[in-house]
Biotite code that builds the C-alpha atoms (Angstrom):
import biotite.structure as struc

atoms = struc.array([
    struc.Atom([82.876, -72.585, -112.050], chain_id="A", res_id=1, res_name="UNK", atom_name="CA", element="C"),
    struc.Atom([82.101, -68.990, -113.034], chain_id="A", res_id=2, res_name="UNK", atom_name="CA", element="C"),
    struc.Atom([84.669, -67.105, -115.062], chain_id="A", res_id=3, res_name="UNK", atom_name="CA", element="C"),
    struc.Atom([82.327, -64.665, -116.796], chain_id="A", res_id=4, res_name="UNK", atom_name="CA", element="C"),
    struc.Atom([85.012, -61.942, -116.925], chain_id="A", res_id=5, res_name="UNK", atom_name="CA", element="C"),
    struc.Atom([87.724, -64.286, -118.215], chain_id="A", res_id=6, res_name="UNK", atom_name="CA", element="C"),
    struc.Atom([89.023, -65.093, -121.669], chain_id="A", res_id=7, res_name="UNK", atom_name="CA", element="C"),
    struc.Atom([90.169, -68.629, -122.385], chain_id="A", res_id=8, res_name="UNK", atom_name="CA", element="C"),
    struc.Atom([92.258, -69.219, -125.507], chain_id="A", res_id=9, res_name="UNK", atom_name="CA", element="C"),
    struc.Atom([92.215, -72.754, -126.875], chain_id="A", res_id=10, res_name="UNK", atom_name="CA", element="C"),
    struc.Atom([93.443, -74.403, -130.050], chain_id="A", res_id=11, res_name="UNK", atom_name="CA", element="C"),
    struc.Atom([90.419, -76.518, -130.976], chain_id="A", res_id=12, res_name="UNK", atom_name="CA", element="C"),
    struc.Atom([87.279, -74.809, -132.327], chain_id="A", res_id=13, res_name="UNK", atom_name="CA", element="C"),
    struc.Atom([85.361, -78.037, -131.648], chain_id="A", res_id=14, res_name="UNK", atom_name="CA", element="C"),
    struc.Atom([85.762, -77.602, -127.873], chain_id="A", res_id=15, res_name="UNK", atom_name="CA", element="C"),
    struc.Atom([84.866, -73.891, -127.779], chain_id="A", res_id=16, res_name="UNK", atom_name="CA", element="C"),
    struc.Atom([81.143, -74.152, -126.969], chain_id="A", res_id=17, res_name="UNK", atom_name="CA", element="C"),
    struc.Atom([81.544, -76.861, -124.320], chain_id="A", res_id=18, res_name="UNK", atom_name="CA", element="C"),
    struc.Atom([84.293, -74.980, -122.460], chain_id="A", res_id=19, res_name="UNK", atom_name="CA", element="C"),
    struc.Atom([82.274, -71.742, -122.588], chain_id="A", res_id=20, res_name="UNK", atom_name="CA", element="C"),
    struc.Atom([79.213, -73.537, -121.214], chain_id="A", res_id=21, res_name="UNK", atom_name="CA", element="C"),
    struc.Atom([81.136, -75.159, -118.343], chain_id="A", res_id=22, res_name="UNK", atom_name="CA", element="C"),
    struc.Atom([83.135, -72.079, -117.312], chain_id="A", res_id=23, res_name="UNK", atom_name="CA", element="C"),
    struc.Atom([80.936, -69.130, -118.300], chain_id="A", res_id=24, res_name="UNK", atom_name="CA", element="C"),
    struc.Atom([84.030, -67.502, -119.828], chain_id="A", res_id=25, res_name="UNK", atom_name="CA", element="C"),
    struc.Atom([84.519, -66.073, -123.282], chain_id="A", res_id=26, res_name="UNK", atom_name="CA", element="C"),
    struc.Atom([86.376, -68.674, -125.330], chain_id="A", res_id=27, res_name="UNK", atom_name="CA", element="C"),
    struc.Atom([88.512, -67.928, -128.381], chain_id="A", res_id=28, res_name="UNK", atom_name="CA", element="C"),
    struc.Atom([89.666, -70.802, -130.591], chain_id="A", res_id=29, res_name="UNK", atom_name="CA", element="C"),
    struc.Atom([92.836, -70.129, -132.564], chain_id="A", res_id=30, res_name="UNK", atom_name="CA", element="C"),
    struc.Atom([92.377, -73.030, -134.949], chain_id="A", res_id=31, res_name="UNK", atom_name="CA", element="C"),
    struc.Atom([96.132, -73.542, -134.722], chain_id="A", res_id=32, res_name="UNK", atom_name="CA", element="C"),
    struc.Atom([99.100, -72.969, -132.486], chain_id="A", res_id=33, res_name="UNK", atom_name="CA", element="C"),
    struc.Atom([98.737, -69.789, -130.422], chain_id="A", res_id=34, res_name="UNK", atom_name="CA", element="C"),
    struc.Atom([102.367, -68.774, -130.872], chain_id="A", res_id=35, res_name="UNK", atom_name="CA", element="C"),
    struc.Atom([101.883, -68.781, -134.654], chain_id="A", res_id=36, res_name="UNK", atom_name="CA", element="C"),
    struc.Atom([99.011, -66.244, -134.669], chain_id="A", res_id=37, res_name="UNK", atom_name="CA", element="C"),
    struc.Atom([99.737, -63.174, -136.719], chain_id="A", res_id=38, res_name="UNK", atom_name="CA", element="C"),
    struc.Atom([99.252, -59.732, -135.235], chain_id="A", res_id=39, res_name="UNK", atom_name="CA", element="C"),
    struc.Atom([96.341, -59.309, -137.684], chain_id="A", res_id=40, res_name="UNK", atom_name="CA", element="C"),
    struc.Atom([94.185, -61.768, -135.696], chain_id="A", res_id=41, res_name="UNK", atom_name="CA", element="C"),
    struc.Atom([94.307, -59.934, -132.347], chain_id="A", res_id=42, res_name="UNK", atom_name="CA", element="C"),
    struc.Atom([94.586, -56.192, -132.753], chain_id="A", res_id=43, res_name="UNK", atom_name="CA", element="C"),
    struc.Atom([93.559, -54.972, -129.296], chain_id="A", res_id=44, res_name="UNK", atom_name="CA", element="C"),
    struc.Atom([95.310, -56.767, -126.447], chain_id="A", res_id=45, res_name="UNK", atom_name="CA", element="C"),
    struc.Atom([93.153, -54.985, -123.870], chain_id="A", res_id=46, res_name="UNK", atom_name="CA", element="C"),
    struc.Atom([89.861, -56.487, -125.093], chain_id="A", res_id=47, res_name="UNK", atom_name="CA", element="C"),
    struc.Atom([91.246, -59.197, -127.439], chain_id="A", res_id=48, res_name="UNK", atom_name="CA", element="C"),
    struc.Atom([88.889, -58.103, -130.206], chain_id="A", res_id=49, res_name="UNK", atom_name="CA", element="C"),
])
């Protein structure tokens, strides 16, 4: 599977590297529930940086 232009958001930081390796996507681990992220964590919703 090749998702090199994709962003995958997951909860568990422990799974980040394995998912990135399998998919080729950028993987962001929230370390908690996604809906509870503050707006300080993700400032640019175009690039998610």
